[in-house]
VEXDREN-2710 file (C-alpha; in Angstrom, 1 decimal):
% VEXDREN-2710
k/r/px/py/pz
1/MET/0.0/0.0/0.0
2/GLU/1.2/3.5/-0.9
3/THR/2.3/5.3/2.3
4/SER/3.4/8.7/1.0
5/ASP/1.2/11.7/1.9
6/THR/-0.3/12.4/-1.5
7/GLY/-3.8/13.4/-0.2
8/THR/-5.3/10.1/-1.3
9/SER/-3.4/7.6/0.9
10/PRO/-5.0/6.4/4.1
11/VAL/-3.8/8.1/7.3
12/LEU/-4.1/6.3/10.6
13/LEU/-5.2/8.7/13.3
14/GLY/-5.3/6.5/16.4
15/VAL/-6.6/3.4/18.0
16/GLU/-9.3/3.0/20.6
17/PRO/-9.7/-0.2/22.8
18/VAL/-13.3/-1.6/23.1
19/LEU/-13.7/-3.4/26.4
20/PRO/-16.5/-5.9/27.1
21/VAL/-18.4/-4.9/30.3
22/ALA/-21.2/-6.2/32.4
23/SER/-22.8/-2.8/32.7
24/VAL/-22.0/0.2/30.5
25/THR/-23.6/2.6/33.1
26/ASP/-21.7/1.3/36.1
27/THR/-18.4/1.1/34.1
28/ILE/-18.6/4.7/32.9
29/SER/-19.4/5.8/36.4
30/TYR/-16.3/4.0/37.7
31/TRP/-14.0/5.4/35.0
32/HIS/-15.4/8.9/35.7
33/ASN/-15.5/9.0/39.5
34/VAL/-12.6/6.7/40.4
35/LEU/-10.2/6.9/37.4
36/GLY/-10.9/10.6/36.6
37/PHE/-12.0/10.5/33.0
38/PRO/-14.1/13.6/32.7
39/ALA/-16.1/13.2/29.4
40/HIS/-18.4/10.3/28.4
41/TRP/-21.2/9.3/26.1
42/THR/-23.6/6.3/25.8
43/TRP/-25.7/4.7/23.1
44/GLY/-29.0/2.9/23.6
45/GLU/-31.6/2.9/26.3
46/PRO/-30.6/1.3/28.5
47/PRO/-27.0/1.8/27.3
48/ASN/-25.4/-1.1/25.4
49/HIS/-22.3/0.9/24.3
50/GLY/-20.5/3.9/25.5
51/ALA/-17.1/5.5/26.1
52/VAL/-15.1/7.8/28.3
53/SER/-12.4/10.3/27.2
54/TRP/-9.6/12.4/28.5
55/HIS/-7.2/14.7/26.6
56/GLY/-8.3/13.2/23.3
57/LEU/-7.8/9.6/24.5
58/GLN/-11.0/7.5/24.3
59/ILE/-11.9/4.1/25.8
60/GLN/-15.0/2.4/24.5
61/PHE/-17.2/-0.1/26.3
62/SER/-19.6/-2.7/24.9
63/LEU/-22.3/-4.5/26.9
64/THR/-21.4/-8.2/27.1
65/PRO/-23.5/-10.2/29.6
66/GLU/-20.7/-12.8/30.1
67/VAL/-17.6/-10.7/30.5
68/SER/-14.3/-12.3/29.8
69/ALA/-12.2/-10.5/32.5
70/GLY/-8.5/-10.0/32.4
71/GLN/-8.1/-8.0/29.2
72/ALA/-5.4/-5.4/29.4
73/ILE/-4.7/-2.0/27.8
74/PHE/-1.8/0.4/28.1
75/ILE/-2.2/4.2/28.5
76/ASN/0.8/6.5/28.2
77/VAL/0.7/9.4/30.7
78/ARG/2.5/12.7/31.2
79/ASN/3.0/13.6/35.0
80/LEU/2.4/9.9/35.9
81/PRO/3.0/10.3/39.7
82/ALA/0.1/12.9/39.9
83/LEU/-2.3/10.4/38.4
84/TYR/-1.1/7.6/40.6
85/ALA/-1.6/9.8/43.7
86/PHE/-5.2/10.5/42.5
87/HIS/-6.0/6.9/41.9
88/GLN/-4.7/6.0/45.4
89/THR/-6.9/8.7/46.9
90/GLN/-9.9/7.4/45.0
91/GLY/-9.4/3.9/46.2
92/ALA/-8.6/2.3/42.9
93/ASP/-7.7/-1.4/42.9
94/ILE/-4.0/-1.0/42.3
95/VAL/-2.5/-4.4/41.7
96/ASP/1.0/-3.3/40.8
97/PRO/2.5/-0.1/42.4
98/LEU/4.2/2.7/40.6
99/GLU/7.9/2.0/40.0
100/ASN/10.5/2.2/37.4
101/LYS/10.4/-0.7/35.0
102/PRO/13.2/-2.6/33.2
103/TRP/12.0/-1.3/29.8
104/HIS/12.9/2.3/30.7
105/MET/9.5/3.6/31.7
106/ALA/7.7/4.1/35.0
107/GLY/4.3/2.4/35.4
108/TYR/1.6/0.9/37.5
109/THR/-1.4/-1.3/36.9
110/LEU/-4.9/-1.2/38.3
111/ARG/-7.9/-3.5/37.9
112/ASP/-11.3/-2.0/37.0
113/ILE/-14.7/-3.3/38.1
114/ASN/-14.9/-5.7/35.2
115/GLY/-11.6/-7.3/36.0
116/HIS/-9.7/-5.6/33.2
117/TYR/-6.1/-4.5/33.8
118/ILE/-5.3/-0.9/33.0
119/ASN/-1.5/-0.2/32.7
120/PHE/-0.4/3.4/33.0
121/GLY/3.1/4.3/31.9
122/GLY/5.3/7.4/31.6
123/ALA/8.7/8.9/32.1
124/LEU/11.1/7.3/34.5
125/LEU/10.9/8.4/38.1
126/SER/13.9/10.4/39.4
127/GLU/15.8/8.5/42.0
128/ARG/17.3/10.1/45.1
129/GLY/21.0/10.0/44.9
130/THR/21.2/9.3/41.2
131/ASN/23.1/12.5/40.4
132/ASP/25.7/11.5/42.9
133/ALA/26.1/8.0/41.6
134/HIS/29.1/6.9/39.6
135/MET/29.7/4.6/36.7
136/PRO/31.2/1.2/37.7
137/ALA/35.0/1.4/38.1
138/ASP/35.6/-1.5/35.7
139/ILE/34.0/0.4/32.8
140/ALA/36.0/2.9/30.7
141/ILE/34.6/5.5/28.3
142/VAL/36.7/5.4/25.1
143/ALA/36.4/7.9/22.3
144/ARG/36.2/5.6/19.3
145/THR/33.6/4.1/17.0
146/PRO/32.5/0.5/17.8
147/THR/33.5/-2.2/15.5
148/ALA/30.9/-3.8/13.3
149/GLU/30.8/-6.9/15.5
150/GLU/30.5/-4.7/18.7
151/TYR/27.7/-2.6/17.1
152/ALA/25.8/-5.7/15.9
153/HIS/26.0/-7.2/19.4
154/LEU/24.6/-4.1/21.0
155/ILE/21.8/-3.8/18.4
156/ALA/20.7/-7.3/19.2
157/ALA/21.0/-6.9/22.9
158/VAL/18.7/-3.8/23.0
159/GLY/16.2/-5.3/20.5
160/TRP/16.8/-3.0/17.5
161/THR/17.6/-5.7/15.0
162/ALA/14.2/-5.4/13.2
163/THR/14.7/-1.7/12.5
164/THR/18.4/-1.7/11.7
165/ASN/19.9/-2.4/8.3
166/LEU/22.9/-4.5/9.6
167/HIS/24.1/-5.2/6.1
168/LEU/24.8/-1.5/6.0
169/THR/26.9/-1.5/9.2
170/THR/30.1/-0.4/7.5
171/THR/28.3/2.6/6.0
172/ILE/26.6/3.4/9.3
173/LEU/29.9/3.3/11.3
174/ALA/31.7/5.4/8.7
175/ALA/29.3/8.4/9.2
176/PRO/29.9/9.7/12.8
177/VAL/32.1/12.7/13.3
178/PHE/32.5/11.5/16.9
179/ALA/31.7/8.3/18.8
180/VAL/32.2/6.8/22.2
181/VAL/32.0/3.3/23.6
182/ALA/31.7/2.0/27.1
183/GLN/34.3/-0.8/27.4
184/HIS/34.9/-3.3/30.2
185/LYS/38.5/-2.8/31.3
186/THR/39.3/-6.5/31.8
187/SER/37.4/-8.3/29.2
188/GLY/37.4/-5.6/26.5
189/GLN/33.7/-6.1/26.0
190/VAL/31.8/-3.1/24.7
191/VAL/28.7/-2.7/26.8
192/GLY/27.5/0.7/25.4
193/CYS/28.0/3.3/22.7
194/ALA/26.8/6.6/21.3
195/LEU/27.3/8.1/17.8
196/LEU/27.2/11.7/16.7
197/LEU/26.5/12.7/13.1
198/SER/27.0/16.2/11.6
199/ASP/27.6/18.5/8.7
200/ASN/30.4/20.0/10.9
201/ALA/28.8/23.4/10.7
202/SER/25.2/23.7/11.9
203/VAL/23.5/20.5/12.8
204/TYR/24.6/17.6/15.0
205/TYR/22.5/14.4/15.5
206/VAL/22.9/12.0/18.3
207/LYS/22.0/8.4/17.4
208/ASP/22.4/4.8/18.6
209/VAL/22.8/5.5/22.3
210/MET/22.8/2.0/23.5
211/VAL/23.7/0.2/26.8
212/HIS/23.5/-3.6/27.1
213/PRO/20.5/-4.5/29.3
214/GLU/22.8/-6.2/31.8
215/TRP/24.6/-2.9/32.4
216/GLN/21.7/-0.5/32.3
217/GLY/20.9/1.6/35.4
218/LYS/24.6/2.0/36.2
219/ARG/25.2/5.6/34.9
220/ILE/26.9/4.3/31.7
221/GLY/24.4/5.8/29.4
222/THR/24.6/9.1/31.3
223/THR/28.4/9.1/31.1
224/LEU/28.3/8.4/27.3
225/MET/26.0/11.3/26.8
226/GLN/28.0/13.6/29.0
227/THR/31.1/12.7/26.9
228/LEU/29.2/13.6/23.7
229/ARG/28.1/16.9/25.3
230/GLN/31.7/17.8/26.3
231/TRP/32.8/17.2/22.7
232/LEU/30.0/19.4/21.4
233/ASP/30.9/22.2/23.8
234/LYS/34.5/22.1/22.6
235/HIS/34.0/21.5/18.8
236/ALA/30.6/22.6/17.7
237/PRO/30.3/26.2/16.3
238/ASN/28.2/28.8/18.1
239/ASN/24.5/28.4/17.5
240/ALA/24.8/24.9/16.1
241/LEU/21.8/22.7/16.7
242/ALA/22.2/19.4/18.5
243/THR/19.2/17.1/18.2
244/LEU/18.0/13.5/18.6
245/ILE/14.8/11.4/18.3
246/THR/13.6/9.4/21.3
247/GLY/10.6/8.2/23.1
248/GLU/8.9/10.4/25.7
249/ASN/9.8/8.0/28.4
250/LEU/13.4/8.9/28.0
251/THR/12.9/12.7/28.3
252/PRO/14.3/12.9/31.9
253/PHE/17.4/11.0/30.7
254/TYR/18.3/13.4/27.9
255/ARG/17.2/16.5/29.9
256/GLN/20.1/15.9/32.3
257/VAL/22.6/16.7/29.5
258/GLY/20.7/19.8/28.3
259/PHE/18.3/18.4/25.6
260/VAL/14.7/19.7/25.8
261/PRO/11.5/18.5/24.0
262/ALA/10.7/20.1/20.7
263/PHE/8.1/19.5/17.9
264/GLY/9.4/17.4/15.0
265/MET/8.2/15.2/12.2
266/MET/9.6/12.0/10.8
267/GLN/8.9/9.3/8.2
268/TRP/10.2/5.8/7.8
269/ILE/11.2/5.0/4.3
270/ARG/9.5/1.7/3.5
271/LYS/10.3/-0.3/0.4
272/GLU/9.0/-3.6/-0.9
END
C-alpha cells in the first residue's frame, strides 16, 4: 500500500480499545469517578455501548453479559505520579504499584470493576542520589567508533535488529564525526555506545545511544551522553543545533545533559 502523503493515501489517526463490560452505566461511572476520565457518552436505552475520554484519548465499552475478565490496555501518561496519587486517593484497585520498569518507563497497573487491567506508563521516576552515583569502576569510556561486531552485538542486545539495516553497518559506522564506547577494562567487551553525526557546521544528530541490558541503570548511558556533550561544547560552532529522536519515556534521561522536548516530524522509508 502506498504510504506517502499524497492526499489520497490512508492516514491512521489513532486506535481505541473496546472493552467488554457487564454494565455500561456502572463502568462509565467508575471510570469517571474513580479513574478521573471527565467526558463520556452512551448509546442505547438502556445503554449497550459507551465511552469515556480524557485529553483526546477515548476508551469504549460494549455491553457483554458474560464478560471475559482480564483483558489489558496500556495508557501513556504525562505527569504519571500525579495520576497515581489521584488513583490512590480514590481507592482504585492498584495491583502493581508505581515504580521504574526494566523497559525504561515508570508504570503501575490497576484492575477495574470488570476485572480488566489498565496499565499506566510514563517517564522514568527520578531516584534520590542518582546525580551523585558513579559509573562502575571497571568500565571505561573510550572515544572511538564501535567495530561492526560490537555494534551488531549491542543492536541485538537492546532489541533493535528489526529496525536496523545491519548489512549497511560499514556505512553506518563510517558516518559519525565523533563516537564513544563503554568498554569493560578487563574483558574488553563493549557494553554501550553513542554516535554523533553532523555537517560539521550547523547540525549535530545523536543516534544509537545503547547500553547492554545487563549494564543498564549504572550511569553508563549518562556518562556516554556527558562525553558527547563535552565534545559538542568544545568543537561545535556557536548556535549549532544538536538534536535526537527518542521516546517520551526517556525525556528525563536526555534532559540531564541539556536536551529539551521540541516539535518534530519523521517518516520511515518503507520499500517492498
